[in-house]
N, C-alpha and C positions, 0 to 999 in steps of 0.2 A: 723270295718272291718270284713269281713267274709273270711273264708278259702275256696279257690276254687281249686279243683283238676280236671285236664283234662287228657284224654287219647290221645296219639298221636300214630297213626298207619302208617307204611310205607308199600306200596304195590308195587309189581312188581320190576322194575328196581331200584326204590328208596330203597327198602328193601335190594337189593343186593349191591347197591352203599354204603349205610351207615352201613350195617351189623346189622341192628336193625329191629325187627318185630314190636314191640310196647313198649311204656313206659308211665308211669304216671308222670305228673309234677304238683307240688303244688305251689300255690300262696297265699300270705297273703291278696291280694286285687283282685278286678275283673280284669282279664287279657284280653288283645286283642290278635289277631293273631300275631301281631308284637311282643308282649311280649313273646309269645310261641317260635317264631322263634329265638328271641334273646337268650332265655334260652337254646334252643337246641344248638346254636352255642357256647355259653359260657360254658355250662356244658359237652357237648358231642362232640364238634368240628364239628357239623353238620351244614353246610351252604347250605341253599336252595336258588338257584339262582332264584330270583323273576322275573327277566327279561327274563327268559327262558319260552317261550310259551308251551314247552313240559311238563311243570310241572303243575299239578292241585292240589289245596288245597281245601278240603271240611270240613264243620262243620256239623255234624249230617246228612250227605248225600247231603248237599247243597254247591255249589261253593261259595267261599268267595266273589266273584264279586257281588253276588246277596244279600248279607247280611251285607254289609258295608266294604268290602275289608279288608285291613290289620288292620283297626281300629275297626273291628267287635268285640263287647264285648262277652266274653264267660261266660257260666254258669257252676256251679259245675256239674261234670260228663259228660260234653260235649265230643264228640269224634271228633278229628281232623284227617283227612286222608290226607297223602301226597303221591301222586301217579303220574305216567306219564299220561299226557293228551292223551286219546286214542280215536279212531274213530271206528265205527262199522266194524266188520270183523277182528279186531285185534286179534291176537292169545292170548293176555293176557286176553281178555274178556272170552274166553272159559275156562281159568284156574281159574278164580276168583269164589269164593263161593258166593260172594255178588257183584252185579253189581251196580255201582253208575251212575245215569243218570246225565250227565253234561249239 
């Protein structure tokens, strides 16, 4: 088994809601998005409502829907971004340093 460390970033309203900008999570085996979300809830009390279409989760800039959903396997040093799903013209886009195409 290999040690896998991933970075989780919260952007916009998600950052305000959870009072977390970013954090690193370590796993002893290859984690999935589901594992990361479970660890966030267990260790930090952060519960991301997956049924809420206003929440977007990205791995290295790609929406999880396009890379295997909640069962997408993560690699060492992957970056997971949890952010509000936004549309063009949104004020949050103008404030972001890095824009993620959804």
